[in-house]
C-alpha positions as CSV (number, residue, x, y, z in Angstrom):
1,M,28.0,53.5,-24.1
2,S,31.3,55.3,-24.2
3,E,34.7,53.7,-23.7
4,T,35.1,55.6,-20.4
5,T,31.8,54.4,-18.8
6,R,32.4,50.7,-19.5
7,P,35.0,50.3,-16.8
8,R,32.7,52.0,-14.3
9,V,29.8,49.7,-15.1
10,G,32.1,46.7,-14.7
11,M,33.3,48.0,-11.4
12,W,29.8,48.5,-10.1
13,L,28.8,45.0,-11.2
14,S,31.8,43.6,-9.4
15,L,30.9,45.5,-6.2
16,V,27.3,44.2,-6.5
17,A,28.5,40.6,-6.8
18,I,30.9,41.0,-3.9
19,L,28.1,42.5,-1.8
20,A,25.8,39.6,-2.7
21,I,28.4,37.1,-1.6
22,V,29.0,38.9,1.7
23,I,25.2,39.0,2.4
24,S,24.9,35.3,1.6
25,M,27.8,34.5,4.0
26,V,26.2,36.6,6.8
27,V,22.9,34.7,6.3
28,V,24.6,31.3,6.4
29,F,26.8,32.1,9.5
30,S,23.9,33.8,11.4
31,S,21.7,30.8,10.9
32,G,24.2,28.0,11.4
33,F,26.9,29.4,13.5
34,G,27.7,27.2,16.5
35,K,25.8,24.2,15.1
36,D,27.4,20.9,14.2
37,P,26.8,20.2,10.4
38,S,26.4,16.5,11.3
39,M,23.4,17.3,13.4
40,I,20.3,15.3,12.5
41,A,16.9,16.2,13.9
42,S,14.8,13.3,15.2
43,P,11.7,12.6,13.2
44,L,10.0,12.0,16.6
45,I,10.3,15.6,17.7
46,G,6.8,16.9,18.3
47,K,5.3,13.4,18.7
48,P,4.1,11.7,21.8
49,A,6.7,9.6,23.7
50,P,6.2,5.8,23.9
51,E,4.4,4.8,27.1
52,D,5.5,1.2,27.5
53,S,6.2,0.1,31.1
54,L,9.8,-0.5,32.1
55,A,10.9,-2.6,35.1
56,F,13.0,-0.8,37.7
57,L,16.6,-1.9,37.7
58,E,17.1,-2.3,41.4
59,Q,13.6,-2.7,42.9
60,G,10.2,-4.3,42.1
61,G,7.6,-2.6,40.0
62,A,7.6,-0.7,36.7
63,L,7.5,2.8,35.4
64,S,5.6,4.2,32.5
65,L,6.6,7.6,31.1
66,A,2.9,8.5,31.3
67,D,3.3,8.3,35.1
68,L,5.5,11.4,34.9
69,R,3.1,13.7,33.1
70,G,3.2,17.2,34.4
71,N,7.0,17.1,34.6
72,V,9.8,17.8,32.1
73,V,11.3,14.4,31.6
74,V,14.9,13.6,30.6
75,V,15.1,10.1,29.2
76,N,18.7,8.9,28.9
77,F,19.6,5.6,27.2
78,W,22.9,4.3,28.6
79,A,25.0,1.1,29.2
80,S,27.9,0.1,31.4
81,W,29.9,-0.8,28.3
82,C,29.5,2.6,26.8
83,F,32.6,4.8,27.3
84,P,30.9,8.1,26.3
85,C,28.3,7.3,29.0
86,R,31.0,7.5,31.6
87,Q,31.8,11.0,30.5
88,E,28.1,12.0,30.6
89,H,27.2,10.4,33.9
90,P,28.5,13.1,36.2
91,V,26.6,15.7,34.1
92,L,23.4,13.9,34.6
93,E,24.0,13.5,38.3
94,A,24.7,17.2,38.7
95,A,21.6,18.1,36.7
96,A,19.4,15.8,38.6
97,A,20.6,17.3,41.9
98,A,20.2,20.9,40.6
99,Y,16.6,20.3,39.5
100,A,15.6,18.0,42.4
101,D,13.1,20.6,43.7
102,Q,11.5,21.4,40.3
103,P,9.1,19.5,38.2
104,V,11.8,17.7,36.3
105,R,12.3,13.9,36.4
106,F,15.2,11.8,35.0
107,V,14.9,8.3,33.6
108,G,17.9,6.2,32.9
109,V,17.1,3.3,30.5
110,V,19.7,0.5,30.5
111,Y,20.3,-0.3,26.8
112,Q,21.4,-3.8,25.7
113,D,23.2,-4.5,29.0
114,E,23.1,-7.0,31.8
115,P,21.4,-5.6,34.9
116,R,24.3,-6.8,37.2
117,R,26.8,-4.8,35.0
118,A,24.5,-1.7,35.1
119,I,24.3,-1.9,38.9
120,A,28.0,-2.3,39.1
121,F,28.4,0.8,36.9
122,L,26.1,2.8,39.3
123,D,28.0,1.4,42.3
124,Q,31.3,2.7,40.8
125,F,30.1,6.1,39.4
126,G,27.2,6.9,41.6
127,R,23.4,7.2,41.3
128,A,21.8,10.5,40.2
129,E,19.4,12.0,42.7
130,K,15.7,11.1,42.1
131,T,16.5,9.3,38.9
132,A,14.5,6.2,37.9
133,Y,16.8,3.5,36.5
134,V,14.9,1.1,34.4
135,V,15.6,-1.8,32.1
136,D,14.6,-2.4,28.5
137,P,15.5,-6.1,28.0
138,E,14.2,-6.5,24.5
139,S,15.0,-2.9,23.5
140,R,11.4,-2.4,22.5
141,V,11.3,1.0,24.0
142,A,14.7,1.9,22.5
143,I,13.3,0.8,19.1
144,D,10.2,3.0,19.6
145,F,12.5,6.0,20.4
146,G,14.7,5.2,17.3
147,V,17.8,4.7,19.5
148,F,20.8,3.2,17.6
149,G,23.7,4.0,20.0
150,V,24.3,5.3,23.5
151,P,24.2,7.7,25.0
152,E,21.1,9.2,23.5
153,T,18.8,11.5,25.5
154,F,15.3,12.7,24.8
155,F,13.6,15.6,26.5
156,L,9.9,15.5,27.0
157,S,7.5,18.3,27.7
158,P,5.1,18.1,30.6
159,D,2.4,16.7,28.3
160,G,4.7,13.8,27.2
161,T,5.7,15.2,23.8
162,I,9.3,14.6,22.6
163,M,10.8,18.1,22.3
164,A,14.5,17.5,21.8
165,K,17.1,14.8,21.2
166,K,20.8,14.6,21.9
167,T,23.1,11.9,20.5
168,G,26.3,11.6,22.4
169,P,27.2,13.0,25.8
170,L,25.4,16.0,27.1
171,S,27.3,19.0,28.2
172,P,26.2,20.9,31.4
173,F,25.0,23.8,29.3
174,E,23.0,21.7,26.9
175,I,21.1,19.9,29.6
176,S,20.4,23.0,31.7
177,S,19.5,25.2,28.8
178,T,17.1,22.6,27.3
179,I,15.4,21.9,30.7
180,D,15.1,25.7,31.4
181,T,13.6,26.3,28.0
182,L,11.0,23.5,28.5
183,L,10.2,24.7,32.1
184,A,9.5,28.1,30.6
185,G,7.1,26.6,28.0
186,G,9.5,27.2,25.1
187,T,10.8,25.0,22.3
188,P,14.4,23.9,22.6
189,G,16.6,24.2,19.5
190,D,18.4,21.3,17.9
191,L,21.2,19.8,19.9
192,N,24.5,18.9,18.3
193,A,25.3,15.3,17.5
194,G,28.1,13.7,19.4
195,Q,29.9,10.4,19.8
196,T,27.8,7.3,20.6
197,Q,28.6,3.6,21.0
198,K,26.4,1.0,19.3
199,Q,27.5,-2.1,21.2
200,A,29.9,-3.4,23.8
201,G,33.5,-3.1,22.6
202,G,32.3,-1.2,19.5
């Protein structure tokens, strides 16, 4: 190789290396752009939802998620002491009203809270239309869902399969896009993780 061709070879190698870096960055950004790097997919995605019965918060009787088969079901764990839940509550109310005439049901599971405090929360912030508020006094259903802080929300397909999970408050876009995807028979993408609260005062 002559002295004059060596710089050209070096230049081409540098260009190839730069091109490889650019292509790698494009692949990374195209696959992860818009997603929170702290997002953790639930190991329960794709598995049947627990079917334990849960007593209604403000009336007699109990509800099993199996009773809601045939509907997209939004299962939201919340508590009156949870500050992020206050941010999320109007989003859930609006979504429940928007999907009231469609095969979509909302279930609000009171998590590690006193029923009277949960009722006081609903008295203050309102009750979402056609939403079943239930209690989970020993957190057995929360344990089955792997809940470790509130708010956490699970989206179930009409056959009762857990299809998506959101930790932290839902945004209007997240809840509507996920429900619309499930109503269309699709599979929602992962949802970004957000702030949750593990216990009162915490």
